[in-house]
N, C-alpha and C positions, 0 to 999 in steps of 0.2 A: 824600295817599293814594298807595299804590303798587299800583294795580289791575293793572298789567301784570306784576308780579313774583310768582313762585311759590316755595313752599318745601315740603320733605318732611321732617317731623320727627314721630316718633311720641311723643305726649304721655306715654305710660306708660313710656318708656325711661329717663328720668332727670328730676330737677328742672330741669336746664338745658333739656332738650327741652320740658318742660311750659311753662316761662315764655316761651321764645321762640315756641312755637306760639301762646300766648295773645296776646302783644304784637304779633306779626307780623299775626295776624288782625285785631287792633284797628287796625292801620295800613293795612289794605286788601289785604294780601297774600293770595294764594289758596293753599290747601292742596292738595297732590298726593299720589297714592298711591305713586309710584315716584321714586327719586332722579333718574333721567334726565329726568323731566318738570319738574324744579325748578331754579331759579336758585341756591338755597341748600338744602343737605340735610345729613343725617348724615355723608355722605362728607366734608364740610368739617371735621368734627370728628375725622377720622382722622389726627391728628398722629402723627409718627414714634413707633411703639410702644416702641422701646428707650429713647428719650429720655423719653417720657412715664412709663414705669415706673421709670426711674431717680429721678425726683422723687417719685413716688407711694409706692414701696416703701421703707420706712424704712431697711432695711439697705443698699439701693443708694444712697440719698441720703447715708447716713453714710459710705459708701465714697467718694463724690464729694467730700464735704466734707473728709474726711481727706486726700485727694489734692491738692485745689486751694485750699481755704480753711478750714483747721481752726479758725481764730479765730472763725468765725461761730456755732458750735454748741458746747454743753457737751461735754466729753469723752465719746465714745460708742464702745462696743465692739459689733461684730457677733458674735452668739453663737447657737449652735444645738445640736442634739442630739449632734453629733460633736465640736465644738471647745470645748465649755464647760469641760472641765478645764484646757485650755491657757489659755483666756481668764482664768479665775479665778486661775491661777498668775501670769499676766502682771499682773493687777490687784494681786495680793498684793505683787509686787516693786515695782510702780510707786507704790502708794498706802499700803500697810500695813506696809512694812518700816521698822523703827525699831531702830537699833543691832544689826543682824543678827538681830533677832527680828521675826517676822510677827505683828502685832497683829490682833485680831478686829474691833476697833471704833476708829474715829477720830472725834473730835468734828467735827460739821458735815459729815461725809462720808456721804451717802445716795445710793443708786442706784435709778433707776426703770427697770423692765423693761417693754418694750412689744412685743407681737407685730408683726412687720414688715408683715403684710398685713391687719391689722384697724384699724378706726377707732372713734370714738365712745367711747373709754375702755374698750373691752372687754379683759378679761384683763390690765389694767395692775396692776403690783404695785410696792411700795416696800420697800427693804431697808436696814437700818441696820448689819448685821453681815455680814462675809464668810462666816461659818458659815451664816447664813440663806440666802445664795445657794447655797451648796453643798447644803444640805438640799433646797432647792427643785428643783434640777436632778437630784437623786437620786430624787425622788418620781416614782412611776409615774402619778400622777394629774394631773400638770402638763400644760399645753398644749405640744405639741411644735412643731417647725418653726423657721423663722428668727425671731429676735428682735433688738432692739437694747437694750443696757444702757447707760443714759446717766446721767452724774452729775447728780443732782437739785440744783436751785438752792434751797438751804435758806434763803436770805435774799432773797426776791423783794421788789420794790417793792410796797407795799400801799396801797390806797385807804383812805378813811375807814372807820371801823369794822373796820379790820384785815382787809380782804378782798383776796384775791389776784385777779389778772386776767391774761388773755392777750389778744393782739391778733390779729384776723383781717384780712388784706388780700388783695385780689384781683389776680392776675397773669394776663395773657393772653400765651401764646406763639404765634407764627405762623411758618410756613415761608417767608414772603415779605417780612416787614417787621420782624422782630426781636421783642423782648419789651416789653410795656407794663404799667405799674402804675396801678391805679385809686387816686386819692389818698384816697378815703374808704373806711373799713372799719368795724369795730365792736370793742368791748371785751366779752369774756366775763368777767363779774364774778361770782365765787363767791357763792353764797347764804349760805355758812357762814364765819364768821371763821377766819382762818388759825391753825393750831395748830403752832408751830415744832417741837415735839418729840414730838407725838402723831400717829402714823400709823395708828391703829386704824380711823379713819374717813377714807376717801379724799376725801370731798366738799369739805373745805376746801383740798385740795391739787390736785385735778384740775379744770380749767375746761372740761371737755366739757359739751355742752348737756344730755345725758341719761346719767347713770350707772345709773339705774334707770328702768325703763319707765314707772313710775307717778309719777315725780317730776322736775321741772325742776331742774337743778343750778346754773344760772347766770342772771343777768340780762344781756341783750344791750343795749348802749348804743352809739349811733353815735359814731364816733371824733371827729366834729366838736365834740362837747360837751366834750371834754377839751382845751380850748384852752391850758391851762398845760403840758400834757405833749407834745402833738404837735409843737411846734416843735423840740424836742430829739430826738424819736423818729423823725420822718419821714426826716431825712437818713440815719439809721442803717438804716432799712428799705430805702432806695434802695441803699445800699452793699452790704447783705447780698444782696439780690436780684440785683444786678449781679454780685457775686462768684460766686453760684451759676450764673447764666446763662453767665458766661465759662467756667466749668468744664464745663458741659453742652455748650457749643459745641465745646470742645476734644475732648470724648469723642465727640460725634456731630455733626460738621459738616454731614453730609448732612441732618440734621433741619431745618436752617435754610436749605435750598436749595429753591426752588420750580421744578420742571420744568414742570408743567402745572396741577395742581389746587392751589388755595390752601387750606391747612389751618391749624387753630388748636386750642388747648386752653386751658381756664380752670382756674386753680388757686387754692386758698385757702392762703396762707402763714400759719402761726401763729408768733407771737413772744411772748417773755416778757422782762420788764424786771427786772433785779436791783436790790438796794437802793442800788447806786451809780449807777443810771441807764443801765447798759449793756444793750443789746438783744441777745437771743439768738434764733436760729432754733430752733424746736422740730421742725416737720415741714411737709410740703406735701401737700395733698389735691387729687387730680385730680377735676374735676367736683364741687365741693363741694355739700353738701346745701342748696341754696337753698330757701327756704320757698315753698310753693305756695298758702298760704291768705291771703286778704285780711286776716284777723284778726291776722296776725303783726305784732308791734310795730314791726319795722323796715321793713315793706313801704312805708310812705309816706315814711319818713325816709332810706332808703338804696336799697332794691332797685328801686323804680320808676325812679328816675333812673339807676341802674346799667344796667338793661336798655335804657333808651332810648339811653344813650350807647354801650353795646355794639353795639346794632343800627346806629346811625349810623356808628360807627367801624370796624366789622368786617363785619357781616352785609350791610349795604347795598352797601359797596364791592365785596365779593366777588360778590354777586348781579348787580351792574351792570357788573362787570368794569372797575372804575375803575382808571385808571393809578396805579401806586404813588405817584408824586410828587404826585398830586392829592388823595390821601386826607387828610382832616382827622380827627384823633384826639380832638378835644374835650377832655375832662378827663383822658384817659389820657396818662400820661407815658412817653416812650420811655426804656428802660433800657439795652438792649444789642441 
């Protein structure tokens, strides 16, 4: 029990705050109203905002990847209300030009359009033709602002019953000890069998938890259950996260320097496996939507242990001002 330690985290602020408030109380920590009264508080989650947004915002992540490690992500264009004609022209020359003629359709070439600042599958669209993209951007009813246009993996690796899946892994960034990967995550497995050529229904193609408010779109399964897949995938996950962090350090070296306050951030990195077993980064989510209900199917199989390890590896050492060299990171693996 940690009866002498205090924290200040407003439960309603985020799922991360809710879970930490709950588990710290269970360990005997005392809740305080103000940050200055606490050994650990929301101030410790104020990781460098420029670096944090570079991972969270899809267009900025795409720019980082394009500059430092283009091999980790499918070909991605940053597209918005102003540059879309130039982007489509560039795409036409790069992907649709055949013997001096620009084709409208290429077999197995599909594009997925994602709003740069939205999550949970909102406003995502798939396009099979160049002309469809043009019509979309000419429409006055479309969502404006920054987007990413990414080459869609038309041949993903499928599980039994021909179901597509993505992989969520948790990454912790700190300004005092580098970046750490938690070795256990989960698979988002689509509820609907994959349809290689039919994009009228997005549910077989998108592995977001909720595409519709009244319907669950995936089954979440702990990664530890996929013992045949994880030995080949985990080393790829480490390499991709390391490449991203190396680029982020080069862009924002100040984000990984601790002057006084130790800060950190939790990210959910999402990956997809193609039919050849190659892993691709899809996106990264800052402060991922951790479940808050005891009824969630992964609560006992993943999240309880995750929060205990997170507290022991990061929260407690920060609160007790433990020397950097003395910190034990338990299951978390140092990346960069």
